[in-house]
C-alpha angles and dihedrals in degrees: 000000000000119000097245091051091048092050092050093047094049094047091049094047091050093049092048097040089237123176106240142187120218131189132188123201093241096048124087093204140056122241118222123197152093125290112244100167136026135181135161092275107020141047124198115210126193097218127225119207125170091354096303135090109267107183135279135298130194119214128191102232091222089063096055111107098171132026123171140160110255126218100270103185101100100029094044092046092049095047091046092052089051089051092243098120 
């Protein structure tokens, strides 16, 4: 994904409170979560694991190779019912 597309996606996801999935080329896993902070070089994600919040992770935006909106229906609904969203 090109940098400008990534920047636009991240800013939109943060503004909308969208559940996202991020991947870096050197990771073997995806990271799921909500963007809670964004700068020109870094993004801070409140991670979701097994349908609960599981801490925070900071990514260098330059390292992100894939960023997509994840299907929020179940996770958003569950977190909302728990009063976590």
